[in-house]
One Martini backbone bead per residue (centre of mass of N, CA, C, O) as a GRO file, in nm:
protein
  244
    1MET     BB    1   8.800   8.865  11.663
    2SER     BB    2   8.834   9.144  11.437
    3ASP     BB    3   8.879   9.196  11.080
    4VAL     BB    4   8.996   9.486  10.881
    5VAL     BB    5   9.045   9.568  10.541
    6ILE     BB    6   9.131   9.862  10.431
    7LEU     BB    7   9.132  10.152  10.197
    8GLU     BB    8   9.447  10.142  10.295
    9LYS     BB    9   9.793  10.241  10.289
   10VAL     BB   10  10.124  10.136  10.409
   11TYR     BB   11  10.429  10.317  10.337
   12GLY     BB   12  10.730  10.420  10.303
   13ASP     BB   13  10.748  10.601  10.607
   14ARG     BB   14  10.486  10.499  10.780
   15SER     BB   15  10.312  10.753  10.892
   16GLY     BB   16  10.017  10.634  10.875
   17PHE     BB   17   9.986  10.497  11.151
   18GLU     BB   18   9.958  10.748  11.330
   19LYS     BB   19   9.721  10.877  11.179
   20LEU     BB   20   9.526  10.636  11.206
   21SER     BB   21   9.520  10.627  11.514
   22ARG     BB   22   9.384  10.903  11.546
   23LYS     BB   23   9.127  10.832  11.391
   24LEU     BB   24   9.043  10.594  11.576
   25ARG     BB   25   9.019  10.750  11.840
   26SER     BB   26   8.786  10.927  11.732
   27LEU     BB   27   8.590  10.687  11.646
   28ILE     BB   28   8.659  10.440  11.901
   29GLY     BB   29   8.781  10.542  12.186
   30GLU     BB   30   8.494  10.502  12.365
   31LEU     BB   31   8.511  10.209  12.329
   32GLU     BB   32   8.511   9.854  12.396
   33VAL     BB   33   8.828   9.855  12.251
   34GLU     BB   34   9.090   9.700  12.076
   35TRP     BB   35   9.378   9.781  11.865
   36LYS     BB   36   9.549   9.667  11.558
   37LEU     BB   37   9.814   9.733  11.334
   38SER     BB   38   9.863   9.613  10.991
   39ILE     BB   39  10.019   9.444  10.720
   40THR     BB   40   9.940   9.320  10.425
   41LYS     BB   41   9.902   9.260  10.129
   42LYS     BB   42  10.015   9.522   9.948
   43GLN     BB   43   9.981   9.738  10.206
   44TRP     BB   44   9.737   9.677  10.344
   45VAL     BB   45   9.522   9.753  10.611
   46LYS     BB   46   9.492   9.602  10.932
   47VAL     BB   47   9.218   9.576  11.165
   48SER     BB   48   9.236   9.464  11.496
   49LEU     BB   49   8.971   9.343  11.710
   50ARG     BB   50   8.904   9.374  12.077
   51GLY     BB   51   8.588   9.329  12.233
   52GLU     BB   52   8.272   9.423  12.313
   53ASP     BB   53   8.285   9.650  12.049
   54GLU     BB   54   8.391   9.515  11.777
   55GLU     BB   55   8.147   9.518  11.583
   56ILE     BB   56   8.083   9.823  11.581
   57SER     BB   57   8.370   9.907  11.505
   58ALA     BB   58   8.384   9.764  11.232
   59ASN     BB   59   8.147   9.922  11.106
   60LEU     BB   60   8.270  10.205  11.136
   61ILE     BB   61   8.524  10.147  10.967
   62ARG     BB   62   8.384  10.070  10.704
   63GLU     BB   63   8.236  10.344  10.673
   64GLU     BB   64   8.499  10.528  10.676
   65PHE     BB   65   8.719  10.336  10.481
   66GLY     BB   66   8.649  10.073  10.398
   67GLU     BB   67   8.665   9.757  10.200
   68VAL     BB   68   8.794   9.496  10.080
   69PRO     BB   69   8.703   9.214   9.888
   70TYR     BB   70   8.944   8.980   9.880
   71LYS     BB   71   8.759   8.821   9.666
   72LEU     BB   72   8.688   8.738   9.347
   73SER     BB   73   8.385   8.639   9.408
   74ARG     BB   74   8.292   8.947   9.511
   75ILE     BB   75   8.301   9.057   9.238
   76LYS     BB   76   8.148   9.292   8.992
   77GLU     BB   77   8.012   9.375   8.722
   78GLY     BB   78   7.964   9.737   8.725
   79GLU     BB   79   8.124   9.793   8.963
   80VAL     BB   80   8.266  10.007   9.211
   81TYR     BB   81   8.620  10.070   9.282
   82ARG     BB   82   8.880  10.120   9.513
   83GLY     BB   83   9.223  10.205   9.436
   84ARG     BB   84   9.564  10.135   9.312
   85PHE     BB   85   9.825  10.199   9.163
   86THR     BB   86  10.037   9.951   8.985
   87ASP     BB   87  10.313   9.897   8.810
   88LEU     BB   88  10.395  10.136   8.652
   89GLY     BB   89  10.542  10.078   8.329
   90LYS     BB   90  10.587   9.754   8.305
   91VAL     BB   91  10.365   9.780   8.085
   92GLY     BB   92  10.213   9.836   7.746
   93TYR     BB   93   9.887   9.725   7.787
   94GLY     BB   94   9.862   9.915   8.051
   95ALA     BB   95   9.694   9.955   8.375
   96TYR     BB   96   9.720   9.893   8.716
   97VAL     BB   97   9.473   9.798   8.978
   98ASP     BB   98   9.448   9.781   9.323
   99ILE     BB   99   9.147   9.635   9.496
  100GLY     BB  100   9.187   9.380   9.701
  101ILE     BB  101   9.286   9.091   9.586
  102PHE     BB  102   9.379   8.763   9.742
  103SER     BB  103   9.151   8.553   9.638
  104PRO     BB  104   9.332   8.288   9.550
  105ALA     BB  105   9.491   8.543   9.436
  106PRO     BB  106   9.651   8.800   9.353
  107LYS     BB  107   9.457   9.073   9.184
  108ASP     BB  108   9.450   9.290   8.916
  109ALA     BB  109   9.329   9.560   8.745
  110LEU     BB  110   9.277   9.637   8.400
  111LEU     BB  111   9.374   9.908   8.196
  112PRO     BB  112   9.344   9.908   7.882
  113LEU     BB  113   9.486  10.047   7.610
  114TYR     BB  114   9.232  10.090   7.434
  115TYR     BB  115   9.092  10.260   7.650
  116LEU     BB  116   9.306  10.482   7.695
  117LYS     BB  117   9.305  10.579   7.398
  118ARG     BB  118   9.001  10.646   7.381
  119THR     BB  119   9.025  10.862   7.620
  120PHE     BB  120   9.338  11.013   7.558
  121GLY     BB  121   9.472  10.891   7.313
  122GLU     BB  122   9.747  10.853   7.098
  123MET     BB  123   9.950  10.673   7.324
  124PRO     BB  124  10.161  10.559   7.524
  125VAL     BB  125  10.139  10.462   7.847
  126ARG     BB  126  10.405  10.600   7.946
  127GLN     BB  127  10.318  10.882   7.853
  128MET     BB  128  10.072  10.912   8.028
  129ILE     BB  129  10.207  10.884   8.303
  130LYS     BB  130  10.383  11.137   8.270
  131ARG     BB  131  10.167  11.354   8.186
  132PHE     BB  132   9.957  11.278   8.441
  133GLY     BB  133  10.124  11.193   8.714
  134TRP     BB  134  10.145  10.900   8.759
  135VAL     BB  135  10.150  10.687   9.054
  136ASP     BB  136  10.211  10.480   9.276
  137TYR     BB  137   9.917  10.463   9.492
  138LEU     BB  138   9.717  10.611   9.344
  139PRO     BB  139   9.401  10.693   9.377
  140VAL     BB  140   9.131  10.499   9.222
  141GLU     BB  141   8.832  10.474   9.026
  142VAL     BB  142   8.655  10.173   8.925
  143ARG     BB  143   8.500   9.988   8.662
  144LEU     BB  144   8.386   9.677   8.597
  145GLU     BB  145   8.378   9.496   8.281
  146LYS     BB  146   8.565   9.220   8.327
  147VAL     BB  147   8.508   8.884   8.463
  148GLU     BB  148   8.733   8.602   8.483
  149PHE     BB  149   8.735   8.323   8.675
  150GLY     BB  150   8.904   8.113   8.525
  151THR     BB  151   9.153   8.326   8.446
  152ARG     BB  152   9.166   8.567   8.643
  153SER     BB  153   9.035   8.827   8.497
  154VAL     BB  154   9.056   9.199   8.505
  155GLU     BB  155   8.853   9.462   8.379
  156ALA     BB  156   8.876   9.827   8.341
  157GLU     BB  157   8.738  10.149   8.426
  158PHE     BB  158   8.680  10.450   8.477
  159SER     BB  159   8.497  10.634   8.646
  160GLU     BB  160   8.313  10.909   8.607
  161ARG     BB  161   8.432  11.062   8.845
  162GLN     BB  162   8.731  11.015   8.772
  163LEU     BB  163   8.726  11.144   8.491
  164ARG     BB  164   8.649  11.428   8.582
  165MET     BB  165   8.903  11.467   8.753
  166LEU     BB  166   9.121  11.421   8.539
  167ARG     BB  167   9.026  11.648   8.346
  168LYS     BB  168   9.054  11.880   8.541
  169TRP     BB  169   9.359  11.848   8.593
  170LEU     BB  170   9.424  11.886   8.266
  171GLU     BB  171   9.253  12.189   8.223
  172ASP     BB  172   9.325  12.435   8.449
  173GLY     BB  173   9.654  12.526   8.439
  174HIS     BB  174   9.765  12.373   8.691
  175ASP     BB  175  10.006  12.271   8.853
  176LYS     BB  176  10.093  11.930   8.975
  177LEU     BB  177  10.114  11.717   9.273
  178PHE     BB  178  10.186  11.372   9.333
  179ILE     BB  179  10.199  11.229   9.663
  180THR     BB  180  10.369  10.931   9.777
  181GLY     BB  181  10.462  10.804  10.116
  182THR     BB  182  10.316  11.038  10.282
  183VAL     BB  183  10.203  11.275  10.480
  184SER     BB  184  10.070  11.592  10.472
  185GLU     BB  185  10.228  11.712  10.713
  186ARG     BB  186  10.512  11.683  10.586
  187ILE     BB  187  10.455  11.865  10.344
  188GLU     BB  188  10.389  12.121  10.500
  189GLU     BB  189  10.663  12.144  10.637
  190ALA     BB  190  10.828  12.172  10.373
  191LEU     BB  191  10.688  12.429  10.270
  192ILE     BB  192  10.765  12.608  10.511
  193LYS     BB  193  11.075  12.567  10.511
  194THR     BB  194  11.093  12.674  10.191
  195GLY     BB  195  10.857  12.898  10.135
  196HIS     BB  196  10.602  12.745   9.950
  197GLY     BB  197  10.315  12.798  10.062
  198ARG     BB  198  10.245  13.046   9.865
  199ASP     BB  199  10.237  12.840   9.595
  200ILE     BB  200   9.965  12.720   9.710
  201LYS     BB  201   9.633  12.669   9.646
  202ARG     BB  202   9.606  12.343   9.714
  203LEU     BB  203   9.531  12.080   9.951
  204GLU     BB  204   9.487  11.720   9.896
  205GLU     BB  205   9.347  11.435  10.031
  206LEU     BB  206   9.341  11.112   9.878
  207GLY     BB  207   9.484  10.983  10.133
  208LEU     BB  208   9.675  10.884  10.384
  209MET     BB  209   9.952  10.883  10.160
  210GLU     BB  210   9.794  11.097   9.963
  211THR     BB  211   9.880  11.392   9.764
  212LEU     BB  212   9.754  11.708   9.647
  213LEU     BB  213   9.909  11.970   9.457
  214ILE     BB  214   9.800  12.297   9.387
  215LEU     BB  215   9.923  12.537   9.191
  216LYS     BB  216   9.993  12.834   9.119
  217LYS     BB  217   9.998  13.052   8.895
  218GLY     BB  218  10.341  13.036   8.779
  219THR     BB  219  10.391  12.767   8.919
  220GLN     BB  220  10.637  12.518   8.902
  221ALA     BB  221  10.693  12.192   8.960
  222PRO     BB  222  11.008  12.149   8.949
  223GLY     BB  223  11.078  12.355   9.175
  224ILE     BB  224  10.926  12.214   9.408
  225ILE     BB  225  11.059  11.938   9.392
  226LYS     BB  226  11.351  12.033   9.450
  227GLU     BB  227  11.282  12.146   9.740
  228ILE     BB  228  11.093  11.905   9.883
  229GLY     BB  229  11.197  11.622   9.814
  230PRO     BB  230  11.434  11.584  10.034
  231LEU     BB  231  11.212  11.619  10.286
  232ILE     BB  232  11.016  11.346  10.180
  233LYS     BB  233  11.161  11.107  10.211
  234PRO     BB  234  11.041  10.834  10.003
  235ALA     BB  235  10.875  10.993   9.828
  236VAL     BB  236  10.657  11.019   9.548
  237ILE     BB  237  10.658  11.219   9.235
  238GLY     BB  238  10.407  11.363   9.044
  239ALA     BB  239  10.331  11.550   8.728
  240ILE     BB  240  10.162  11.840   8.614
  241LYS     BB  241  10.253  12.019   8.313
  242PHE     BB  242  10.261  12.352   8.206
  243GLU     BB  243  10.308  12.571   7.981
  244GLU     BB  244  10.405  12.909   7.951
   0.00000   0.00000   0.00000
């Protein structure tokens, strides 16, 4: 049997399992392999494979979805990793990103406050979280700046690609919703049911259970949240709001 812990999480309404199964059927459905999905530590998804083609299937899955580093000893300073915001707002000295380190103990990478202030200006981290619409599980890409194996501490900065994306989101004048904890299909259903599909400029899947809604100019985030929020529970919604 082969196991791959991919760079996707399932949580919230757990609808990601069904969506991921469809993706796997498309990717490896014609190979001689059976698979089982489960959740590991901190909601990362493990794909367990058994069969004649399990090795090639594992490689295809790694190529399609990526794989967590597992061990602290496998990460390197200067390398870029994809992770998820975690425990946002619980500390004032930065923001944590879970990049999938389980051994010798679970460890998150810290975006330190001094770096966040240097990048986004003088404000408390909790104010950044609210202003920028950051929510737990939102996918972000980070570059590791300092890894201390003795103290098991990891410091990171946003990758250049991530920074460009963050700045674009903050500067284009469109209100945005970051929705985590449900699949994009449920969000689309809620938009159709409430008649707000016409208010959306673009829907982007940031991950299996993470979606960005870019609203049309003149459409304000609070109104959309009020309408679709009850229909997509227990999803969490963060927003970038521009003044009229």
